[in-house]
Each structure stands twice: as C-alpha cells, then as structure tokens.
N, CA, C and O atoms as CSV, one atom per row, in Angstrom:
chain,resi,resn,atom,element,x,y,z
A,1,UNK,N,N,0.846,-1.196,0.000
A,1,UNK,CA,C,0.000,0.000,0.000
A,1,UNK,C,C,0.879,1.242,0.000
A,1,UNK,O,O,1.857,1.323,0.742
A,2,UNK,N,N,0.526,2.196,-0.828
A,2,UNK,CA,C,1.249,3.451,-0.919
A,2,UNK,C,C,0.433,4.536,-0.242
A,2,UNK,O,O,-0.778,4.627,-0.443
A,3,UNK,N,N,1.093,5.356,0.555
A,3,UNK,CA,C,0.448,6.527,1.148
A,3,UNK,C,C,1.033,7.781,0.518
A,3,UNK,O,O,2.245,7.905,0.343
A,4,UNK,N,N,0.140,8.710,0.180
A,4,UNK,CA,C,0.545,9.923,-0.511
A,4,UNK,C,C,0.249,11.143,0.342
A,4,UNK,O,O,-0.757,11.185,1.050
A,5,UNK,N,N,1.130,12.141,0.275
A,5,UNK,CA,C,0.950,13.373,1.031
A,5,UNK,C,C,1.285,14.554,0.135
A,5,UNK,O,O,2.425,14.720,-0.298
A,6,UNK,N,N,0.269,15.377,-0.140
A,6,UNK,CA,C,0.466,16.552,-0.970
A,6,UNK,C,C,0.857,17.756,-0.121
A,6,UNK,O,O,0.499,17.851,1.052
A,7,UNK,N,N,1.590,18.663,-0.729
A,7,UNK,CA,C,1.956,19.927,-0.081
A,7,UNK,C,C,2.242,20.966,-1.152
A,7,UNK,O,O,2.322,20.652,-2.340
A,8,UNK,N,N,2.395,22.212,-0.710
A,8,UNK,CA,C,2.767,23.270,-1.636
A,8,UNK,C,C,1.652,24.199,-2.024
A,8,UNK,O,O,1.873,25.178,-2.736
A,9,UNK,N,N,0.443,23.903,-1.560
A,9,UNK,CA,C,-0.663,24.791,-1.864
A,9,UNK,C,C,-0.566,26.089,-1.085
A,9,UNK,O,O,0.296,26.253,-0.222
A,10,UNK,N,N,-1.467,27.009,-1.404
A,10,UNK,CA,C,-1.474,28.287,-0.712
A,10,UNK,C,C,-2.303,29.305,-1.446
A,10,UNK,O,O,-3.070,28.974,-2.351
A,11,UNK,N,N,-2.141,30.554,-1.046
A,11,UNK,CA,C,-2.850,31.675,-1.657
A,11,UNK,C,C,-1.897,32.398,-2.596
A,11,UNK,O,O,-0.784,32.756,-2.211
A,12,UNK,N,N,-2.340,32.610,-3.822
A,12,UNK,CA,C,-1.511,33.277,-4.816
A,12,UNK,C,C,-2.384,34.188,-5.660
A,12,UNK,O,O,-3.567,33.913,-5.856
A,13,UNK,N,N,-1.811,35.261,-6.156
A,13,UNK,CA,C,-2.561,36.164,-7.031
A,13,UNK,C,C,-2.649,35.586,-8.445
A,13,UNK,O,O,-1.802,34.797,-8.865
A,14,UNK,N,N,-3.668,35.988,-9.147
A,14,UNK,CA,C,-3.821,35.558,-10.538
A,14,UNK,C,C,-2.561,35.914,-11.327
A,14,UNK,O,O,-2.003,37.002,-11.184
A,15,UNK,N,N,-2.133,34.975,-12.156
A,15,UNK,CA,C,-0.907,35.150,-12.913
A,15,UNK,C,C,0.317,34.575,-12.232
A,15,UNK,O,O,1.375,34.452,-12.849
A,16,UNK,N,N,0.180,34.222,-10.962
A,16,UNK,CA,C,1.293,33.685,-10.209
A,16,UNK,C,C,1.511,32.205,-10.445
A,16,UNK,O,O,0.851,31.583,-11.278
A,17,UNK,N,N,2.459,31.651,-9.688
A,17,UNK,CA,C,2.850,30.253,-9.840
A,17,UNK,C,C,2.927,29.558,-8.485
A,17,UNK,O,O,3.176,30.186,-7.455
A,18,UNK,N,N,2.712,28.273,-8.513
A,18,UNK,CA,C,2.921,27.405,-7.357
A,18,UNK,C,C,3.463,26.076,-7.859
A,18,UNK,O,O,3.199,25.671,-8.991
A,19,UNK,N,N,4.221,25.405,-7.006
A,19,UNK,CA,C,4.635,24.049,-7.308
A,19,UNK,C,C,4.146,23.130,-6.198
A,19,UNK,O,O,4.531,23.274,-5.038
A,20,UNK,N,N,3.310,22.204,-6.564
A,20,UNK,CA,C,2.805,21.207,-5.634
A,20,UNK,C,C,3.713,19.988,-5.636
A,20,UNK,O,O,4.287,19.618,-6.661
A,21,UNK,N,N,3.830,19.374,-4.468
A,21,UNK,CA,C,4.595,18.147,-4.321
A,21,UNK,C,C,3.697,17.057,-3.750
A,21,UNK,O,O,2.770,17.334,-2.989
A,22,UNK,N,N,3.978,15.845,-4.118
A,22,UNK,CA,C,3.255,14.682,-3.593
A,22,UNK,C,C,4.310,13.632,-3.269
A,22,UNK,O,O,4.930,13.053,-4.161
A,23,UNK,N,N,4.498,13.402,-1.983
A,23,UNK,CA,C,5.497,12.441,-1.528
A,23,UNK,C,C,4.819,11.122,-1.206
A,23,UNK,O,O,3.786,11.089,-0.538
A,24,UNK,N,N,5.407,10.038,-1.687
A,24,UNK,CA,C,4.845,8.708,-1.484
A,24,UNK,C,C,5.691,7.903,-0.514
A,24,UNK,O,O,6.921,7.945,-0.549
A,25,UNK,N,N,5.011,7.174,0.346
A,25,UNK,CA,C,5.708,6.215,1.195
A,25,UNK,C,C,5.751,4.882,0.476
A,25,UNK,O,O,4.949,4.639,-0.426
A,26,UNK,N,N,6.669,4.021,0.857
A,26,UNK,CA,C,6.739,2.703,0.251
A,26,UNK,C,C,7.774,2.629,-0.852
A,26,UNK,O,O,8.178,3.644,-1.418
A,27,UNK,N,N,8.194,1.419,-1.144
A,27,UNK,CA,C,9.279,1.214,-2.086
A,27,UNK,C,C,8.802,0.967,-3.505
A,27,UNK,O,O,9.620,0.769,-4.403
A,28,UNK,N,N,7.489,0.976,-3.726
A,28,UNK,CA,C,6.977,0.642,-5.046
A,28,UNK,C,C,6.546,1.866,-5.843
A,28,UNK,O,O,5.923,1.729,-6.896
A,29,UNK,N,N,6.870,3.065,-5.352
A,29,UNK,CA,C,6.424,4.297,-6.012
A,29,UNK,C,C,6.817,4.312,-7.481
A,29,UNK,O,O,6.016,4.698,-8.332
A,30,UNK,N,N,8.050,3.893,-7.788
A,30,UNK,CA,C,8.539,4.010,-9.155
A,30,UNK,C,C,7.821,3.089,-10.128
A,30,UNK,O,O,8.016,3.209,-11.338
A,31,UNK,N,N,7.005,2.184,-9.642
A,31,UNK,CA,C,6.289,1.283,-10.537
A,31,UNK,C,C,4.927,1.827,-10.950
A,31,UNK,O,O,4.272,1.255,-11.822
A,32,UNK,N,N,4.494,2.926,-10.335
A,32,UNK,CA,C,3.162,3.469,-10.582
A,32,UNK,C,C,3.175,4.638,-11.560
A,32,UNK,O,O,4.073,5.480,-11.529
A,33,UNK,N,N,2.178,4.676,-12.417
A,33,UNK,CA,C,1.835,5.927,-13.068
A,33,UNK,C,C,1.193,6.818,-12.015
A,33,UNK,O,O,0.545,6.326,-11.091
A,34,UNK,N,N,1.371,8.133,-12.154
A,34,UNK,CA,C,0.865,9.077,-11.154
A,34,UNK,C,C,0.023,10.145,-11.825
A,34,UNK,O,O,0.222,10.485,-12.991
A,35,UNK,N,N,-0.924,10.663,-11.055
A,35,UNK,CA,C,-1.785,11.699,-11.602
A,35,UNK,C,C,-2.097,12.778,-10.587
A,35,UNK,O,O,-1.999,12.578,-9.377
A,36,UNK,N,N,-2.476,13.932,-11.121
A,36,UNK,CA,C,-2.955,15.047,-10.306
A,36,UNK,C,C,-4.409,15.340,-10.671
A,36,UNK,O,O,-4.801,15.280,-11.837
A,37,UNK,N,N,-5.185,15.654,-9.656
A,37,UNK,CA,C,-6.595,15.969,-9.799
A,37,UNK,C,C,-6.904,17.197,-8.941
A,37,UNK,O,O,-6.091,17.611,-8.115
A,38,UNK,N,N,-8.065,17.761,-9.145
A,38,UNK,CA,C,-8.515,18.834,-8.260
A,38,UNK,C,C,-10.030,18.764,-8.106
A,38,UNK,O,O,-10.742,18.206,-8.941
A,39,UNK,N,N,-10.491,19.351,-7.010
A,39,UNK,CA,C,-11.931,19.417,-6.763
A,39,UNK,C,C,-12.263,20.783,-6.194
A,39,UNK,O,O,-11.795,21.154,-5.118
A,40,UNK,N,N,-13.066,21.518,-6.922
A,40,UNK,CA,C,-13.540,22.813,-6.469
A,40,UNK,C,C,-14.854,22.629,-5.723
A,40,UNK,O,O,-15.540,21.629,-5.937
A,41,UNK,N,N,-15.226,23.567,-4.851
A,41,UNK,CA,C,-16.479,23.444,-4.090
A,41,UNK,C,C,-17.672,23.273,-5.015
A,41,UNK,O,O,-17.860,24.031,-5.966
A,42,UNK,N,N,-18.468,22.261,-4.713
A,42,UNK,CA,C,-19.671,22.012,-5.484
A,42,UNK,C,C,-19.454,21.359,-6.826
A,42,UNK,O,O,-20.397,21.200,-7.602
A,43,UNK,N,N,-18.209,20.975,-7.114
A,43,UNK,CA,C,-17.906,20.350,-8.398
A,43,UNK,C,C,-17.313,18.969,-8.192
A,43,UNK,O,O,-16.849,18.633,-7.102
A,44,UNK,N,N,-17.335,18.165,-9.261
A,44,UNK,CA,C,-16.742,16.840,-9.201
A,44,UNK,C,C,-15.220,16.925,-9.303
A,44,UNK,O,O,-14.666,17.907,-9.798
A,45,UNK,N,N,-14.568,15.884,-8.828
A,45,UNK,CA,C,-13.117,15.814,-8.957
A,45,UNK,C,C,-12.745,15.755,-10.431
A,45,UNK,O,O,-13.365,15.035,-11.214
A,46,UNK,N,N,-11.727,16.520,-10.795
A,46,UNK,CA,C,-11.341,16.699,-12.193
A,46,UNK,C,C,-9.905,16.222,-12.411
A,46,UNK,O,O,-9.002,16.590,-11.660
A,47,UNK,N,N,-9.702,15.405,-13.439
A,47,UNK,CA,C,-8.366,14.990,-13.828
A,47,UNK,C,C,-7.612,16.178,-14.413
A,47,UNK,O,O,-8.163,16.950,-15.198
A,48,UNK,N,N,-6.337,16.318,-14.021
A,48,UNK,CA,C,-5.510,17.404,-14.547
A,48,UNK,C,C,-4.364,16.898,-15.411
A,48,UNK,O,O,-4.190,17.346,-16.544
A,49,UNK,N,N,-3.580,15.962,-14.872
A,49,UNK,CA,C,-2.366,15.547,-15.565
A,49,UNK,C,C,-1.916,14.193,-15.049
A,49,UNK,O,O,-2.236,13.808,-13.924
A,50,UNK,N,N,-1.169,13.471,-15.881
A,50,UNK,CA,C,-0.608,12.199,-15.451
A,50,UNK,C,C,0.704,11.945,-16.176
A,50,UNK,O,O,0.989,12.540,-17.215
A,51,UNK,N,N,1.495,11.044,-15.598
A,51,UNK,CA,C,2.726,10.594,-16.238
A,51,UNK,C,C,2.917,9.122,-15.906
A,51,UNK,O,O,2.374,8.626,-14.919
A,52,UNK,N,N,3.687,8.427,-16.728
A,52,UNK,CA,C,3.937,7.024,-16.450
A,52,UNK,C,C,5.047,6.887,-15.415
A,52,UNK,O,O,5.495,7.886,-14.851
A,53,UNK,N,N,5.491,5.664,-15.162
A,53,UNK,CA,C,6.448,5.398,-14.094
A,53,UNK,C,C,7.764,6.126,-14.302
A,53,UNK,O,O,8.468,6.433,-13.340
A,54,UNK,N,N,8.102,6.405,-15.569
A,54,UNK,CA,C,9.389,7.046,-15.858
A,54,UNK,C,C,9.272,8.560,-15.990
A,54,UNK,O,O,10.273,9.244,-16.200
A,55,UNK,N,N,8.080,9.075,-15.870
A,55,UNK,CA,C,7.889,10.509,-16.073
A,55,UNK,C,C,7.584,10.880,-17.509
A,55,UNK,O,O,7.547,12.059,-17.862
A,56,UNK,N,N,7.367,9.877,-18.332
A,56,UNK,CA,C,7.029,10.102,-19.731
A,56,UNK,C,C,5.534,9.882,-19.938
A,56,UNK,O,O,4.769,9.795,-18.977
A,57,UNK,N,N,5.132,9.794,-21.195
A,57,UNK,CA,C,3.720,9.597,-21.566
A,57,UNK,C,C,2.846,10.559,-20.775
A,57,UNK,O,O,1.982,10.147,-20.000
A,58,UNK,N,N,3.090,11.864,-20.988
A,58,UNK,CA,C,2.389,12.897,-20.258
A,58,UNK,C,C,1.018,13.149,-20.870
A,58,UNK,O,O,0.862,13.202,-22.090
A,59,UNK,N,N,0.047,13.300,-20.010
A,59,UNK,CA,C,-1.310,13.650,-20.433
A,59,UNK,C,C,-1.780,14.848,-19.619
A,59,UNK,O,O,-1.502,14.943,-18.424
A,60,UNK,N,N,-2.496,15.763,-20.272
A,60,UNK,CA,C,-3.042,16.940,-19.604
A,60,UNK,C,C,-4.464,17.168,-20.061
A,60,UNK,O,O,-4.813,16.907,-21.212
A,61,UNK,N,N,-5.276,17.655,-19.149
A,61,UNK,CA,C,-6.585,18.102,-19.564
A,61,UNK,C,C,-6.442,19.450,-20.262
A,61,UNK,O,O,-5.488,20.188,-20.015
A,62,UNK,N,N,-7.385,19.760,-21.125
A,62,UNK,CA,C,-7.257,20.941,-21.983
A,62,UNK,C,C,-7.089,22.235,-21.195
A,62,UNK,O,O,-6.335,23.122,-21.597
A,63,UNK,N,N,-7.792,22.339,-20.072
A,63,UNK,CA,C,-7.822,23.608,-19.346
A,63,UNK,C,C,-6.484,23.978,-18.713
A,63,UNK,O,O,-6.273,25.140,-18.365
A,64,UNK,N,N,-5.579,23.017,-18.557
A,64,UNK,CA,C,-4.293,23.308,-17.916
A,64,UNK,C,C,-3.112,23.113,-18.855
A,64,UNK,O,O,-1.980,23.445,-18.501
A,65,UNK,N,N,-3.357,22.583,-20.041
A,65,UNK,CA,C,-2.259,22.320,-20.975
A,65,UNK,C,C,-1.557,23.623,-21.332
A,65,UNK,O,O,-2.198,24.612,-21.686
A,66,UNK,N,N,-0.232,23.607,-21.234
A,66,UNK,CA,C,0.549,24.805,-21.501
A,66,UNK,C,C,0.790,25.661,-20.274
A,66,UNK,O,O,1.653,26.539,-20.299
A,67,UNK,N,N,0.053,25.429,-19.208
A,67,UNK,CA,C,0.241,26.183,-17.956
A,67,UNK,C,C,0.786,25.310,-16.844
A,67,UNK,O,O,1.595,25.770,-16.039
A,68,UNK,N,N,0.353,24.049,-16.786
A,68,UNK,CA,C,0.773,23.129,-15.734
A,68,UNK,C,C,1.724,22.089,-16.325
A,68,UNK,O,O,1.607,21.700,-17.487
A,69,UNK,N,N,2.679,21.647,-15.483
A,69,UNK,CA,C,3.626,20.614,-15.897
A,69,UNK,C,C,3.774,19.581,-14.797
A,69,UNK,O,O,4.083,19.918,-13.654
A,70,UNK,N,N,3.552,18.322,-15.145
A,70,UNK,CA,C,3.754,17.228,-14.207
A,70,UNK,C,C,5.149,16.652,-14.408
A,70,UNK,O,O,5.633,16.535,-15.534
A,71,UNK,N,N,5.784,16.295,-13.296
A,71,UNK,CA,C,7.101,15.652,-13.360
A,71,UNK,C,C,7.258,14.790,-12.116
A,71,UNK,O,O,6.467,14.886,-11.178
A,72,UNK,N,N,8.275,13.956,-12.116
A,72,UNK,CA,C,8.491,13.100,-10.954
A,72,UNK,C,C,9.978,12.857,-10.751
A,72,UNK,O,O,10.784,12.941,-11.678
A,73,UNK,N,N,10.308,12.553,-9.501
A,73,UNK,CA,C,11.663,12.182,-9.128
A,73,UNK,C,C,11.552,10.886,-8.340
A,73,UNK,O,O,11.233,10.906,-7.152
A,74,UNK,N,N,11.811,9.767,-8.991
A,74,UNK,CA,C,11.632,8.472,-8.329
A,74,UNK,C,C,12.620,8.266,-7.191
A,74,UNK,O,O,12.333,7.519,-6.255
A,75,UNK,N,N,13.765,8.906,-7.253
A,75,UNK,CA,C,14.732,8.793,-6.167
A,75,UNK,C,C,14.205,9.450,-4.890
A,75,UNK,O,O,14.608,9.089,-3.785
A,76,UNK,N,N,13.308,10.408,-5.054
A,76,UNK,CA,C,12.723,11.107,-3.904
A,76,UNK,C,C,11.291,10.680,-3.649
A,76,UNK,O,O,10.623,11.248,-2.785
A,77,UNK,N,N,10.799,9.677,-4.394
A,77,UNK,CA,C,9.409,9.221,-4.236
A,77,UNK,C,C,8.423,10.385,-4.329
A,77,UNK,O,O,7.462,10.455,-3.563
A,78,UNK,N,N,8.663,11.280,-5.254
A,78,UNK,CA,C,7.871,12.503,-5.323
A,78,UNK,C,C,7.425,12.790,-6.750
A,78,UNK,O,O,8.177,12.618,-7.709
A,79,UNK,N,N,6.181,13.232,-6.857
A,79,UNK,CA,C,5.660,13.747,-8.120
A,79,UNK,C,C,5.289,15.208,-7.897
A,79,UNK,O,O,4.800,15.581,-6.831
A,80,UNK,N,N,5.525,16.020,-8.906
A,80,UNK,CA,C,5.320,17.463,-8.809
A,80,UNK,C,C,4.266,17.930,-9.803
A,80,UNK,O,O,3.997,17.283,-10.814
A,81,UNK,N,N,3.678,19.080,-9.476
A,81,UNK,CA,C,2.823,19.773,-10.434
A,81,UNK,C,C,3.221,21.240,-10.394
A,81,UNK,O,O,2.904,21.953,-9.442
A,82,UNK,N,N,3.913,21.681,-11.428
A,82,UNK,CA,C,4.268,23.083,-11.557
A,82,UNK,C,C,3.104,23.799,-12.219
A,82,UNK,O,O,2.677,23.431,-13.314
A,83,UNK,N,N,2.593,24.823,-11.550
A,83,UNK,CA,C,1.416,25.543,-12.036
A,83,UNK,C,C,1.785,26.998,-12.280
A,83,UNK,O,O,2.147,27.719,-11.350
A,84,UNK,N,N,1.693,27.418,-13.512
A,84,UNK,CA,C,2.003,28.789,-13.903
A,84,UNK,C,C,0.751,29.482,-14.437
A,84,UNK,O,O,-0.243,28.833,-14.761
A,85,UNK,N,N,0.817,30.792,-14.521
A,85,UNK,CA,C,-0.301,31.590,-15.057
A,85,UNK,C,C,-1.614,31.195,-14.396
A,85,UNK,O,O,-2.614,30.953,-15.072
A,86,UNK,N,N,-1.603,31.134,-13.092
A,86,UNK,CA,C,-2.786,30.682,-12.362
A,86,UNK,C,C,-3.946,31.652,-12.511
A,86,UNK,O,O,-3.764,32.866,-12.608
A,87,UNK,N,N,-5.154,31.076,-12.527
A,87,UNK,CA,C,-6.385,31.840,-12.694
A,87,UNK,C,C,-7.283,31.598,-11.496
A,87,UNK,O,O,-7.149,30.575,-10.825
A,88,UNK,N,N,-8.196,32.518,-11.214
A,88,UNK,CA,C,-9.122,32.279,-10.093
A,88,UNK,C,C,-9.879,30.959,-10.228
A,88,UNK,O,O,-10.193,30.330,-9.217
A,89,UNK,N,N,-10.174,30.535,-11.433
A,89,UNK,CA,C,-10.895,29.275,-11.617
A,89,UNK,C,C,-10.034,28.041,-11.333
A,89,UNK,O,O,-10.540,26.920,-11.367
A,90,UNK,N,N,-8.751,28.232,-11.057
A,90,UNK,CA,C,-7.899,27.125,-10.627
A,90,UNK,C,C,-8.038,26.862,-9.126
A,90,UNK,O,O,-7.463,25.900,-8.615
A,91,UNK,N,N,-8.780,27.690,-8.426
A,91,UNK,CA,C,-8.988,27.503,-6.993
A,91,UNK,C,C,-9.679,26.181,-6.724
A,91,UNK,O,O,-10.757,25.918,-7.257
A,92,UNK,N,N,-9.061,25.344,-5.896
A,92,UNK,CA,C,-9.589,24.009,-5.614
A,92,UNK,C,C,-8.666,23.327,-4.608
A,92,UNK,O,O,-7.605,23.841,-4.254
A,93,UNK,N,N,-9.104,22.160,-4.164
A,93,UNK,CA,C,-8.217,21.258,-3.431
A,93,UNK,C,C,-7.577,20.327,-4.457
A,93,UNK,O,O,-8.265,19.717,-5.275
A,94,UNK,N,N,-6.265,20.227,-4.401
A,94,UNK,CA,C,-5.503,19.439,-5.366
A,94,UNK,C,C,-5.040,18.130,-4.727
A,94,UNK,O,O,-4.556,18.105,-3.595
A,95,UNK,N,N,-5.202,17.050,-5.480
A,95,UNK,CA,C,-4.882,15.708,-5.010
A,95,UNK,C,C,-3.951,14.993,-5.986
A,95,UNK,O,O,-3.976,15.247,-7.190
A,96,UNK,N,N,-3.135,14.102,-5.445
A,96,UNK,CA,C,-2.402,13.178,-6.295
A,96,UNK,C,C,-2.932,11.767,-6.034
A,96,UNK,O,O,-3.575,11.499,-5.019
A,97,UNK,N,N,-2.644,10.888,-6.972
A,97,UNK,CA,C,-3.112,9.508,-6.865
A,97,UNK,C,C,-2.219,8.610,-7.704
A,97,UNK,O,O,-1.555,9.062,-8.637
A,98,UNK,N,N,-2.214,7.336,-7.357
A,98,UNK,CA,C,-1.521,6.337,-8.161
A,98,UNK,C,C,-2.508,5.702,-9.137
A,98,UNK,O,O,-3.708,5.624,-8.872
A,99,UNK,N,N,-1.976,5.253,-10.267
A,99,UNK,CA,C,-2.828,4.576,-11.234
A,99,UNK,C,C,-2.522,3.082,-11.212
A,99,UNK,O,O,-1.375,2.662,-11.370
A,100,UNK,N,N,-3.568,2.296,-11.013
A,100,UNK,CA,C,-3.446,0.852,-11.005
A,100,UNK,C,C,-4.383,0.323,-12.093
A,100,UNK,O,O,-5.604,0.423,-11.972
A,101,UNK,N,N,-3.812,-0.233,-13.140
A,101,UNK,CA,C,-4.583,-0.611,-14.339
A,101,UNK,C,C,-5.272,0.650,-14.848
A,101,UNK,O,O,-4.597,1.614,-15.208
A,102,UNK,N,N,-6.585,0.660,-14.884
A,102,UNK,CA,C,-7.310,1.839,-15.375
A,102,UNK,C,C,-7.923,2.648,-14.249
A,102,UNK,O,O,-8.704,3.566,-14.502
A,103,UNK,N,N,-7.581,2.323,-13.005
A,103,UNK,CA,C,-8.206,2.983,-11.864
A,103,UNK,C,C,-7.187,3.836,-11.111
A,103,UNK,O,O,-5.994,3.537,-11.080
A,104,UNK,N,N,-7.698,4.906,-10.506
A,104,UNK,CA,C,-6.889,5.765,-9.646
A,104,UNK,C,C,-7.147,5.396,-8.199
A,104,UNK,O,O,-8.289,5.174,-7.796
A,105,UNK,N,N,-6.069,5.332,-7.413
A,105,UNK,CA,C,-6.187,4.850,-6.042
A,105,UNK,C,C,-5.154,5.555,-5.165
A,105,UNK,O,O,-4.340,6.341,-5.648
A,106,UNK,N,N,-5.205,5.256,-3.863
A,106,UNK,CA,C,-4.244,5.781,-2.884
A,106,UNK,C,C,-4.240,7.302,-2.860
A,106,UNK,O,O,-3.180,7.923,-2.945
A,107,UNK,N,N,-5.406,7.900,-2.745
A,107,UNK,CA,C,-5.521,9.348,-2.754
A,107,UNK,C,C,-4.859,9.954,-1.522
A,107,UNK,O,O,-4.933,9.410,-0.420
A,108,UNK,N,N,-4.202,11.112,-1.744
A,108,UNK,CA,C,-3.680,11.862,-0.625
A,108,UNK,C,C,-4.787,12.675,0.035
A,108,UNK,O,O,-5.953,12.580,-0.348
A,109,UNK,N,N,-4.408,13.481,1.039
A,109,UNK,CA,C,-5.390,14.274,1.778
A,109,UNK,C,C,-5.728,15.581,1.070
A,109,UNK,O,O,-6.705,16.248,1.410
A,110,UNK,N,N,-4.912,15.940,0.084
A,110,UNK,CA,C,-5.166,17.146,-0.686
A,110,UNK,C,C,-4.461,18.368,-0.125
A,110,UNK,O,O,-4.107,18.416,1.053
A,111,UNK,N,N,-4.266,19.350,-0.986
A,111,UNK,CA,C,-3.682,20.631,-0.585
A,111,UNK,C,C,-4.485,21.744,-1.249
A,111,UNK,O,O,-4.780,21.677,-2.442
A,112,UNK,N,N,-4.836,22.764,-0.476
A,112,UNK,CA,C,-5.698,23.834,-0.971
A,112,UNK,C,C,-4.902,24.848,-1.778
A,112,UNK,O,O,-3.850,25.321,-1.346
A,113,UNK,N,N,-5.416,25.170,-2.947
A,113,UNK,CA,C,-4.869,26.243,-3.773
A,113,UNK,C,C,-5.961,27.289,-3.949
A,113,UNK,O,O,-7.070,26.982,-4.385
A,114,UNK,N,N,-5.633,28.522,-3.605
A,114,UNK,CA,C,-6.575,29.624,-3.761
A,114,UNK,C,C,-5.917,30.714,-4.594
A,114,UNK,O,O,-4.841,31.207,-4.257
A,115,UNK,N,N,-6.576,31.080,-5.679
A,115,UNK,CA,C,-6.053,32.103,-6.587
A,115,UNK,C,C,-6.967,33.317,-6.513
A,115,UNK,O,O,-8.152,33.239,-6.834
A,116,UNK,N,N,-6.404,34.428,-6.089
A,116,UNK,CA,C,-7.189,35.656,-5.963
A,116,UNK,C,C,-7.095,36.480,-7.242
A,116,UNK,O,O,-6.085,36.464,-7.946
A,117,UNK,N,N,-8.169,37.194,-7.516
A,117,UNK,CA,C,-8.217,38.006,-8.743
A,117,UNK,C,C,-7.681,39.410,-8.503
A,117,UNK,O,O,-7.648,40.224,-9.426
C-alpha cells in the first residue's frame, strides 16, 4: 500500500505560480503511473495531468495544458505539479493519486490552492 501526502498549496494572485509536491511512502512508487486531480467546491473531482512510471507519456486536460507541468523524481518518491499563469478558476483542493490498471487509487489528503483576482 502506498500513502501519498500533498503539499505546496497556498494563496496566490492571478498570474502567479505554485509548485505542488506529492510524496509517497513505500518502495513501489517508481512502478506506478501518477496523476494530479482537483476538486472545487460544489464540483466533481477533475483529472488534470498524469505521467507514467518514468515521467514520460504525459497527459493533460485541456484547461491546464501549456500552464501546468507534471514531473516526478523516483529517487525522492515525489511527483510534482508546476502551475504557472494561475487563474481564479484554478482555486480548488488538489490531489495526487496512483494509477493501477485503469483505476486511480491511494488518494492523498489534498492541498488547498486559492487564486485571488
């Protein structure tokens, strides 16, 4: 079982940047594809980005493509989400998860990102 812990959220002005981190416990982190999601109040959880075990095969949802970048460091058991050109509509709780077959699992507790206009 992998446990995930997100950090790096906070309050930022529109146009600013944040880098989120997701640290995984356990020795099997490097075998998982990883993803980032977010959930805004009153909305469903939304897929943002994913990468395979090596940090390749990157996928992004349209709304963040060109602004957000997913990366990972398997030596540090960490996956990152670099977020640039932030908008007020990016305000949400951000989560990371592992991908097992076609399912996402091992959700972290989330980190709040608030973008002020």
